[in-house]
N, C-alpha and C positions, 0 to 999 in steps of 0.2 A: 475872520474872513481868510480865504486861502492867500498865501503870499503872492505878491506880484513879481513877475520875472522880467528881466530886460530882454530886449530883442536879440541880444548877443547869444549865440549858441553855447551850450554848456561845454566845458573842456572834456577831452578824452577821459574816459573812466567814470563819467557820471552815470553811464548805463548800469553800473553795478548797483546803485541805490535808487535809480529812477522808478522802477516798478513799485517799491514801497512808498516812496514819496508821492507818487501819483495816487496810489490807493488811499493814503491818509488825507490828501487834499480833497479827493472825492468824498471821503467819509465826513470831513469837516463841512463841506458844502451841503451835504444832505442833512447834517445835524442842525445847521443854521436855518434851514428851510422848515424844520419840523415845528409842529404846533407847540405852544407853551401851556396848553390847557392842563390843569391839575399839577402844575409845577410852580415852585417858588420862583420869584424873579431872579434870584441869584443862581438857582439850580439850572436855569435854562442856559447859562453861559459856562457851565462845567465842561462840556465837550471842547470849548474853545481853549481853555487852559490845559485840559488833559491831552488833547491831540497835539497841541503846541509842545508840551513836555515830551510826549512820545516821539514826535518827529525830530526834535532837537537832540534827545538822548540817542536816537538811532544814528544821526549824523556824527555825533560826538564819539560814540563807541566804534563806529566803522573807521573813524580816523585815528583816534587815540588808543583804543583798546585792541582792535583787530587789524589795524594797518591795511585796510582794504581799499581805501580811497586816497588820492594824492592831496597834497597841500592846495593845489589849484582847485580841485573839486570842493574841498572843505571851504576855501575862501569864497568860492562861487555861491555856496549854500548860505554863508553868512551875509554876503553882499546882497543877495536876493531875498533875504529874510525867510529862507526855507528853514533855517535853524536860528534859534534865539541867541544872539551873541551875548546879551546881558546875562541870561541864565547860565550859559556855558562859563562865563567869567566867574560866576558865583560857585559853580561846581568845582572849580580849580582851587578853591579856598577850603581849608580844614573846617569841618563841621557843616558844610553846605553841599556835600557830595550827592545828596539825594533831594535837594530842594525842588519843590513842585512848581514854584513860580516866584518871581521877584516881588510879586504883589504881597505875599504873605509875610515878608520880612520888612516891609515898609511900615514904620510905626504910625505914619500919618493915616493909614487905612484902618486903624483899630483904636478903640478907646484906651485912654490912660497911657498912650504911647507905648503899647506893648506889641507883640507879634501874634501870629495866629496860633491856635491850639495845636495845629498839626506840627508845629516846631518843638513842642514839648514831648520828650520821650514818653512812651506809654507807661513805662515803669514808674515815672514820676507824676503821673496823673492821678486824680482822685477816682474813686470807683465809678462815679457817674460820668466821668469824662473818658473812660477807656475806649469807647467806640465813637467818640466825637469826630466830626469831620469839619474841615474848614468850609464856611458857608459860601465862599467865592469860588474855590477850586474843587471842592469835594475831596480833598486830600485827607487820608486817614492818619497820616503820620510820616513826615519826611525828615525827621531828625537823624543824624548820622550816629554810627556806633552800633555795637552788638546789642541785639534785642531792643533797639531804640524805637523800632516801628515795624509794621508789616513789610514783607518783601515787595508786595504789590501795593504801592502807596495809594492807588485809587480803588483797588478791589474789583477792577473790571479789565476788559481787554486793553484799555488804553494805558494801563499800568504795566503791561508786559514789556520786556526788553526785546524789541524786535531784532536788534543786531545779533543778540545771542541766539535767538530762534533761527535766524537766517544762517548763521555760521554752523549751528548744530545740524541744520538740514543739509547744508552743503557737505559737511563732513560725513553725514550718513549716506548721502548719495555717492560720495567718493568711496566710502567703504563698500557700498553695494557694487559699484563699478569695479573696484579692485577684486572683490569676491568673484564677480562674473568673469573678469579677466583671468583670475587664477583657475577658475573652473574650466574656462576655454583652453588655457594652456595645459591643464591636466588632461582634458579630453584629447588634445592634439598629441600629447606625449603617449597616452594610451593607444591612440591610433598608430603612432610611429612604432611603438613596441609590438603591436599586433602585426604591422607590416614586416618588421624585422623577424618576427616569429614565423610568419608565413614564408618569408624568403629563406630562412634557415631550414624550414621543412622541405621547401622545394629543392634546396641544395642537397639535403640529405637524400631525398628521393632520387635526384639525379646521380648522386654518388653511388647509391645502391644499384641503380640501373646500370651504371657504367661497370661496377664490380661484377654484376651478373653477366653482362656481355663479355667481359674479359675472361671470366671463368668458362663461359661457353666456348670462346675462341680457344682457350687452352685445352679443352676437351677434344676439339677437332684436331688439334696438333698432336695429341697423344695417340689418336687412332692412326694417323699417317706414320708416326714413329713406330708403332707396333708392326705395321706392314713392312717397314724397312728393316725392323729387327728380325722378322721372319726370313728375309732374304739374307741377312747377315748370318743367321743360324745355318742356313743352307751352305753358305760359303765356308763357315767355320768347320762344319762336320762333313763336308764333301757332298758330292751329288748322291742322289738316291742310287742304290744298287741297280735298280732297273733302268736308270737313266744313263746307259752306256753309249758312248759316242759312236758314230758310224765307223770312224777310223779303227777304233779298237776292235769293233765287231769284225771288220774286214780282215784285220791282222790275225785275229783268232781263227777265223775260217781258213785262212791261208796256211797257218801252221798245222791245223788239223789235216788238211789235204796233203801237206808235205809228209807227214808221218805215215800216211797210208801208202803213198808212193814208195817210200823207203822200204817199208815192209815187203812190198811186192817185188821191188827190185832185188832185195836180198834173197828172197825166195827163188827168183829167177836165176840169180848168179850162183846160188848154192847148188853143188852137184848132188845128184840123187844118190841114194844108198846103193843102188845097183851099180852105178858108175864107179863109185868108190870101191866097191867090192871087186869089181873087175880090174 
């Protein structure tokens, strides 16, 4: 039957294992309600032992192996019989690390004061007992040691290590999240590089436009300079011969008129030949 819990709320951190615990309790409840038709009497209680083992192994590994739950959560599970304290106590002893149930090591439960066949390593069994299962728990072999028994001691889903599955799933999700984050950062970096590239192109275009405008302004300045140079040439080489000032023209005319008057006066003052002869 599913474990009974106290009315006291679980400690913080219990939510880490709660989904798995709830799922296993529901699974056990459904198995207990199943019909026993075509089953041996002992086989009908296999799920009780197997789910108890899986639930206890899950709590044990989450605390001792993966350090995912606190001591308070661990103690809460033991106190409320979510995990089997007696089975955990045996797991801590050498040779019992994979024990399926405390039932199989109690000599009172077997003839001749022995233990279950599942406690015998497969390599030490006879040919007819290689695939033998414990009639009470359905265990195929829970002896410790290398090659002592199958990895999945029940050969079904209840023999899976749920803690390892959960941790592997979490790590896979973390890896996926990290990959997505890396992809997002890469895309952001590519966008930033593209923005910098566009900005650089805009700056180059602006610089080219400024250079073209500066060159155009220099061209206008050279035209004005050429006009000024023409004026300077005129100053250097003097005025055009035809560009005589009015004053010079007046003086020239006055001189010309003076020469004419002088010649006339001389002729008037000079005595005639007849006068000189006489």
